[in-house]
DOTORDO-689871 format. One line per 8 residues: for each residue x, y, z of C-alpha. Coordinates in nm, 2 decimals, always signed. Last residue first. Layout:
REM DOTORDO-689871
X Y Z ~ ...
***
This chain:
REM DOTORDO-689871
+2.46 +5.82 -1.61 ~ +2.27 +6.14 -1.69 ~ +2.52 +6.33 -1.90 ~ +2.35 +6.56 -2.14 ~ +2.50 +6.42 -2.46 ~ +2.17 +6.43 -2.64 ~ +2.14 +6.06 -2.68 ~ +2.25 +5.99 -2.32
+2.01 +6.25 -2.19 ~ +1.72 +6.09 -2.38 ~ +1.83 +5.74 -2.27 ~ +1.80 +5.83 -1.91 ~ +1.46 +5.98 -1.97 ~ +1.33 +5.67 -2.14 ~ +1.47 +5.46 -1.85 ~ +1.27 +5.67 -1.60
+0.94 +5.68 -1.78 ~ +0.75 +5.35 -1.71 ~ +0.90 +5.30 -1.37 ~ +0.84 +5.66 -1.27 ~ +0.47 +5.63 -1.34 ~ +0.42 +5.27 -1.23 ~ +0.64 +5.26 -0.92 ~ +0.54 +5.61 -0.81
+0.17 +5.54 -0.86 ~ +0.20 +5.23 -0.65 ~ +0.40 +5.41 -0.38 ~ +0.15 +5.70 -0.36 ~ -0.14 +5.45 -0.36 ~ +0.01 +5.25 -0.08 ~ +0.08 +5.57 +0.12 ~ -0.28 +5.68 +0.08
-0.43 +5.34 +0.17 ~ -0.21 +5.29 +0.48 ~ -0.27 +5.65 +0.59 ~ -0.65 +5.59 +0.59 ~ -0.61 +5.37 +0.90 ~ -0.49 +5.67 +1.11 ~ -0.80 +5.74 +1.31 ~ -0.61 +5.78 +1.64
-0.24 +5.82 +1.70 ~ -0.06 +5.76 +2.03 ~ +0.30 +5.72 +1.92 ~ +0.57 +5.46 +1.94 ~ +0.43 +5.17 +1.74 ~ +0.23 +5.40 +1.50 ~ +0.54 +5.61 +1.44 ~ +0.77 +5.32 +1.36
+0.51 +5.16 +1.13 ~ +0.46 +5.48 +0.93 ~ +0.83 +5.55 +0.91 ~ +0.91 +5.20 +0.78 ~ +0.62 +5.22 +0.53 ~ +0.75 +5.55 +0.40 ~ +1.10 +5.40 +0.36 ~ +0.97 +5.14 +0.12
+0.87 +5.38 -0.15 ~ +0.84 +5.73 -0.28 ~ +1.02 +5.83 -0.60 ~ +1.10 +6.20 -0.64 ~ +1.17 +6.16 -1.01 ~ +1.00 +6.47 -1.15 ~ +1.23 +6.73 -1.00 ~ +1.54 +6.56 -1.13
+1.38 +6.54 -1.48 ~ +1.25 +6.90 -1.46 ~ +1.60 +7.03 -1.37 ~ +1.75 +6.81 -1.64 ~ +1.53 +6.95 -1.91 ~ +1.59 +7.31 -1.80 ~ +1.97 +7.26 -1.82 ~ +2.15 +7.23 -1.49
+2.33 +7.53 -1.34 ~ +2.18 +7.48 -1.00 ~ +1.98 +7.70 -0.76 ~ +1.67 +7.67 -0.99 ~ +1.69 +7.30 -0.90 ~ +1.52 +7.38 -0.56 ~ +1.22 +7.54 -0.73 ~ +1.21 +7.25 -0.98
+1.17 +7.01 -0.69 ~ +0.88 +7.21 -0.55 ~ +0.70 +7.18 -0.88 ~ +0.78 +6.82 -0.96 ~ +0.73 +6.70 -0.60 ~ +0.39 +6.86 -0.56 ~ +0.23 +6.79 -0.89 ~ +0.26 +6.44 -1.02
+0.34 +6.23 -0.71 ~ +0.17 +6.43 -0.44 ~ -0.12 +6.52 -0.67 ~ -0.17 +6.15 -0.76 ~ -0.19 +6.06 -0.39 ~ -0.44 +6.33 -0.32 ~ -0.66 +6.21 -0.60 ~ -0.65 +5.85 -0.45
-0.72 +5.99 -0.11 ~ -1.02 +6.18 -0.24 ~ -1.14 +5.87 -0.42 ~ -1.14 +5.66 -0.10 ~ -0.88 +5.52 +0.14 ~ -0.82 +5.19 +0.33 ~ -0.94 +5.00 +0.02 ~ -0.59 +5.01 -0.13
-0.47 +4.76 +0.14 ~ -0.72 +4.50 +0.02 ~ -0.57 +4.17 -0.08 ~ -0.48 +4.29 -0.43 ~ -0.23 +4.56 -0.32 ~ -0.10 +4.34 -0.04 ~ +0.00 +4.07 -0.28 ~ +0.19 +4.31 -0.49
+0.36 +4.45 -0.18 ~ +0.47 +4.09 -0.10 ~ +0.63 +4.05 -0.44 ~ +0.79 +4.40 -0.40 ~ +0.93 +4.31 -0.06 ~ +1.09 +3.99 -0.18 ~ +1.25 +4.15 -0.49 ~ +1.37 +4.44 -0.28
+1.54 +4.20 -0.04 ~ +1.72 +4.02 -0.32 ~ +1.81 +4.34 -0.50 ~ +1.96 +4.50 -0.18 ~ +2.17 +4.19 -0.12 ~ +2.30 +4.21 -0.47 ~ +2.38 +4.58 -0.43 ~ +2.56 +4.52 -0.10
+2.76 +4.24 -0.26 ~ +2.85 +4.46 -0.56 ~ +2.95 +4.75 -0.34 ~ +3.17 +4.54 -0.12 ~ +3.33 +4.36 -0.42 ~ +3.42 +4.68 -0.59 ~ +3.78 +4.72 -0.47 ~ +3.95 +5.02 -0.61
+4.32 +5.05 -0.54 ~ +4.41 +5.29 -0.82 ~ +4.26 +5.24 -1.16 ~ +3.95 +5.45 -1.13 ~ +4.13 +5.73 -0.95 ~ +4.12 +5.86 -0.60 ~ +4.25 +5.54 -0.44 ~ +4.06 +5.44 -0.13
+4.15 +5.62 +0.20 ~ +3.81 +5.79 +0.23 ~ +3.60 +5.52 +0.06 ~ +3.45 +5.39 +0.39 ~ +3.36 +5.76 +0.44 ~ +3.06 +5.75 +0.21 ~ +2.93 +5.42 +0.32 ~ +2.97 +5.51 +0.69
+2.79 +5.84 +0.63 ~ +2.49 +5.66 +0.47 ~ +2.48 +5.41 +0.76 ~ +2.50 +5.68 +1.03 ~ +2.23 +5.89 +0.86 ~ +1.99 +5.60 +0.87 ~ +2.09 +5.54 +1.23 ~ +1.96 +5.87 +1.35
+2.12 +5.93 +1.69 ~ +2.03 +5.79 +2.03 ~ +2.37 +5.64 +2.10 ~ +2.22 +5.29 +2.07 ~ +2.06 +5.40 +1.74 ~ +2.39 +5.50 +1.58 ~ +2.56 +5.19 +1.72 ~ +2.29 +4.97 +1.56
+2.30 +5.15 +1.23 ~ +2.68 +5.15 +1.22 ~ +2.71 +4.79 +1.30 ~ +2.42 +4.67 +1.08 ~ +2.56 +4.85 +0.77 ~ +2.92 +4.75 +0.87 ~ +2.82 +4.39 +0.84 ~ +2.64 +4.45 +0.51
+2.95 +4.62 +0.36 ~ +3.18 +4.36 +0.51 ~ +2.99 +4.09 +0.32 ~ +3.17 +4.18 +0.00 ~ +3.52 +4.11 +0.13 ~ +3.77 +4.39 +0.15 ~ +3.98 +4.22 +0.42 ~ +4.10 +3.93 +0.20
+4.19 +4.15 -0.10 ~ +4.34 +4.39 +0.14 ~ +4.60 +4.14 +0.26 ~ +4.78 +4.13 -0.08 ~ +4.73 +4.50 -0.11 ~ +4.93 +4.55 +0.21 ~ +4.74 +4.67 +0.52 ~ +4.76 +5.03 +0.64
+4.48 +5.14 +0.41 ~ +4.24 +4.89 +0.56 ~ +4.28 +5.04 +0.90 ~ +4.22 +5.40 +0.76 ~ +3.91 +5.30 +0.56 ~ +3.76 +5.13 +0.87 ~ +3.84 +5.43 +1.09 ~ +3.69 +5.67 +0.83
+3.37 +5.47 +0.79 ~ +3.31 +5.43 +1.16 ~ +3.39 +5.80 +1.22 ~ +3.17 +5.92 +0.94 ~ +2.88 +5.70 +1.06 ~ +2.90 +5.83 +1.42 ~ +2.95 +6.19 +1.31 ~ +2.65 +6.18 +1.07
+2.42 +6.03 +1.33 ~ +2.54 +6.27 +1.60 ~ +2.47 +6.57 +1.37 ~ +2.12 +6.45 +1.30 ~ +2.03 +6.32 +1.65 ~ +2.18 +6.63 +1.83 ~ +2.03 +6.90 +1.60 ~ +1.68 +6.78 +1.52
+1.55 +6.55 +1.79 ~ +1.76 +6.69 +2.07 ~ +1.81 +7.06 +2.04 ~ +1.50 +7.13 +1.82 ~ +1.26 +6.90 +2.00 ~ +1.39 +7.00 +2.35 ~ +1.35 +7.37 +2.27 ~ +1.01 +7.30 +2.12
+0.86 +7.13 +2.42 ~ +0.52 +7.04 +2.27 ~ +0.23 +7.20 +2.46 ~ +0.14 +7.43 +2.17 ~ +0.04 +7.14 +1.95 ~ -0.22 +7.03 +2.20 ~ -0.30 +6.76 +2.45 ~ +0.04 +6.60 +2.38
+0.10 +6.23 +2.29 ~ +0.00 +6.26 +1.92 ~ +0.20 +6.59 +1.90 ~ +0.51 +6.42 +2.02 ~ +0.47 +6.14 +1.77 ~ +0.41 +6.39 +1.49 ~ +0.73 +6.57 +1.60 ~ +0.91 +6.24 +1.60
+0.81 +6.18 +1.24 ~ +0.93 +6.54 +1.17 ~ +1.27 +6.47 +1.32 ~ +1.29 +6.16 +1.10 ~ +1.27 +6.33 +0.77 ~ +1.63 +6.44 +0.78 ~ +1.75 +6.08 +0.81 ~ +1.58 +5.96 +0.49
+1.67 +6.29 +0.33 ~ +2.05 +6.23 +0.30 ~ +2.08 +5.90 +0.10 ~ +1.79 +5.97 -0.12 ~ +1.92 +6.32 -0.21 ~ +2.27 +6.18 -0.27 ~ +2.14 +5.92 -0.52 ~ +1.90 +6.17 -0.69
+2.18 +6.43 -0.74 ~ +2.44 +6.17 -0.86 ~ +2.21 +6.02 -1.12 ~ +2.09 +6.35 -1.25 ~ +2.42 +6.52 -1.28 ~ +2.76 +6.53 -1.10 ~ +2.89 +6.19 -1.23 ~ +3.25 +6.13 -1.14
+3.53 +6.06 -1.38 ~ +3.88 +6.17 -1.25 ~ +3.79 +6.21 -0.89 ~ +3.63 +5.87 -0.85 ~ +3.27 +5.73 -0.83 ~ +3.17 +5.38 -0.73 ~ +2.92 +5.23 -0.97 ~ +2.57 +5.26 -1.12
+2.47 +5.59 -0.97 ~ +2.10 +5.62 -0.92 ~ +1.80 +5.59 -1.15 ~ +1.79 +5.21 -1.15 ~ +1.80 +5.22 -0.77 ~ +1.49 +5.44 -0.73 ~ +1.29 +5.16 -0.56 ~ +1.55 +5.15 -0.28
+1.69 +5.50 -0.21 ~ +1.33 +5.63 -0.17 ~ +1.25 +6.00 -0.16 ~ +1.18 +6.15 +0.18 ~ +0.87 +6.36 +0.27 ~ +0.60 +6.09 +0.24 ~ +0.65 +5.97 +0.60 ~ +0.66 +6.33 +0.74
+0.36 +6.46 +0.55 ~ +0.15 +6.16 +0.66 ~ +0.26 +6.20 +1.02 ~ +0.17 +6.57 +1.01 ~ -0.18 +6.48 +0.89 ~ -0.20 +6.21 +1.16 ~ -0.10 +6.45 +1.43 ~ -0.35 +6.72 +1.31
-0.66 +6.51 +1.25 ~ -0.75 +6.40 +0.90 ~ -1.02 +6.59 +0.71 ~ -0.91 +6.49 +0.36 ~ -0.91 +6.85 +0.24 ~ -0.80 +7.06 +0.54 ~ -0.58 +6.82 +0.73 ~ -0.44 +6.58 +0.46
-0.41 +6.85 +0.19 ~ -0.26 +7.10 +0.42 ~ -0.01 +6.85 +0.57 ~ +0.08 +6.74 +0.21 ~ +0.15 +7.10 +0.12 ~ +0.36 +7.17 +0.42 ~ +0.56 +6.85 +0.38 ~ +0.62 +6.92 +0.01
+0.76 +7.26 +0.10 ~ +0.98 +7.11 +0.37 ~ +1.12 +6.85 +0.13 ~ +1.17 +7.07 -0.17 ~ +1.38 +7.35 -0.01 ~ +1.64 +7.22 +0.23 ~ +1.65 +6.86 +0.12 ~ +1.63 +6.94 -0.26
+1.89 +7.21 -0.20 ~ +2.11 +6.95 -0.03 ~ +2.10 +6.74 -0.35 ~ +2.26 +7.02 -0.55 ~ +2.48 +7.17 -0.27 ~ +2.67 +6.85 -0.24 ~ +2.85 +6.92 -0.58 ~ +2.97 +7.26 -0.48
+3.08 +7.12 -0.15 ~ +3.31 +6.88 -0.33 ~ +3.26 +6.51 -0.43 ~ +3.51 +6.22 -0.44 ~ +3.44 +6.11 -0.08 ~ +3.23 +5.81 -0.16 ~ +2.92 +5.84 -0.38 ~ +2.88 +5.48 -0.47
+2.96 +5.35 -0.12 ~ +2.71 +5.59 +0.03 ~ +2.43 +5.48 -0.20 ~ +2.49 +5.11 -0.13 ~ +2.50 +5.18 +0.25 ~ +2.16 +5.36 +0.22 ~ +2.02 +5.06 +0.03 ~ +2.12 +4.82 +0.30
+1.97 +5.06 +0.55 ~ +1.64 +5.08 +0.36 ~ +1.60 +4.70 +0.32 ~ +1.66 +4.63 +0.69 ~ +1.41 +4.89 +0.81 ~ +1.14 +4.78 +0.57 ~ +1.14 +4.43 +0.71 ~ +1.18 +4.54 +1.07
+0.89 +4.80 +1.05 ~ +0.65 +4.57 +0.87 ~ +0.71 +4.29 +1.13 ~ +0.66 +4.54 +1.42 ~ +0.35 +4.68 +1.27 ~ +0.19 +4.34 +1.20 ~ +0.18 +4.29 +0.83 ~ -0.11 +4.45 +0.64
-0.35 +4.32 +0.38 ~ -0.35 +4.04 +0.48 ~ +0.03 +4.08 +0.44 ~ +0.13 +3.75 +0.28 ~ +0.35 +3.50 +0.46 ~ +0.37 +3.28 +0.15 ~ +0.15 +2.98 +0.08 ~ +0.11 +3.05 -0.30
-0.26 +3.09 -0.35 ~ -0.26 +3.15 -0.73 ~ -0.41 +3.49 -0.67 ~ -0.12 +3.58 -0.44 ~ +0.14 +3.45 -0.68 ~ -0.02 +3.65 -0.96 ~ -0.02 +3.97 -0.76 ~ +0.34 +3.92 -0.66
+0.44 +3.86 -1.02 ~ +0.28 +4.18 -1.12 ~ +0.49 +4.37 -0.86 ~ +0.80 +4.19 -0.98 ~ +0.72 +4.29 -1.34 ~ +0.70 +4.66 -1.23 ~ +1.01 +4.66 -1.01 ~ +1.23 +4.57 -1.31
+1.21 +4.92 -1.44 ~ +1.06 +4.98 -1.78 ~ +1.22 +5.04 -2.12 ~ +1.10 +4.74 -2.32 ~ +1.46 +4.61 -2.35 ~ +1.54 +4.72 -2.00 ~ +1.26 +4.50 -1.87 ~ +1.40 +4.21 -2.06
+1.74 +4.21 -1.90 ~ +1.61 +4.32 -1.56 ~ +1.37 +4.03 -1.54 ~ +1.63 +3.76 -1.62 ~ +1.84 +3.71 -1.31 ~ +1.56 +3.84 -1.09 ~ +1.36 +3.54 -1.21 ~ +1.55 +3.34 -0.95
+1.37 +3.54 -0.68 ~ +1.03 +3.41 -0.79 ~ +1.15 +3.05 -0.83 ~ +1.31 +3.06 -0.48 ~ +1.01 +3.21 -0.32 ~ +0.77 +2.96 -0.48 ~ +0.99 +2.66 -0.39 ~ +1.03 +2.78 -0.03
+0.66 +2.84 +0.00 ~ +0.58 +2.49 -0.13 ~ +0.83 +2.35 +0.12 ~ +0.66 +2.53 +0.41 ~ +0.32 +2.44 +0.29 ~ +0.40 +2.08 +0.39 ~ +0.34 +1.82 +0.11 ~ +0.10 +1.56 +0.22
+0.25 +1.21 +0.23 ~ +0.07 +0.92 +0.07 ~ +0.22 +0.58 +0.16 ~ +0.15 +0.33 -0.11 ~ +0.00 +0.00 +0.00
***
């Protein structure tokens, strides 16, 4: 008599996950041929797997807040390390002013506009409106990877255009959005906005945590670079292993948070200063294994997240808001970021076309879900369910609109010799 053994869902889940991730070897090849980013096919794959009943740990339509926070947190810090490694210490203050103008001008203007839309048009309460503005303030270093720098930059040939500006902006503004997330948390716990201790907020949540995060990361990256520099090239090839980038990501993030600073900024600064003692030319002492390993790790995690997000979209997360929320999401993606981004780019010498391109590609993504989960865990918010729907629509519109146009824009600048890559 034959023994019939029922296949455990665990093995089916492993097979489905392995098959889905293995497609990452092929999807970018064909997505580039049809000029779309690889995120879009992965999103569709997630929807298909959900409808097919693949036994994966799907959000239904949400993960628990702590789970969602940890998953998005790990992906974002790996991406921040990748961005920092690509930029390195090859750029001057005149170069950094370009992305910093987006942080100093575009981000606060977008926050004010989003708060006004949420509070006065959508009818959300004050703390929730501020939270929405804060979580949608930063651009995403994860889903925008195909628009960012493709390799480590050096003094001889460094990109200072579209790719650099978007990479540096995404690396910086994730940390600079955090004070406003905390401000929303403080407001949710106070009886009124006026009762917030503003001196404590500015001195601790804004100045100390930002400056401290940057210093912690810069110190870690500088020390690591200095130690490696004093080893022979024969030994360096063993020290500069790819996994070190991920290890230092966790170390700098953990230490930054232990010291009550912004770990996001610590990770980005670590990536930048890890290149401090590297050779300053393309042929001099450049080891790319760390960057490649970090990129591959990032792609693996992004593939998983995108598949699960596709499942969440068709399982009901979009139903958390109504038509007004959908219109607001489109306005955020298609109106606010382009207009306020262009205002910031007026401070640069870019061509008009490049100013509009940089302004348009303010991609929102995984970081917004981290901030939302973090705030809801630590704050005392009420009537916040609609935020899940609005943020999901913003991310979905960003994936589709920017994913269908970004590679065409990059090709345009390449054809017209207006360096974009």
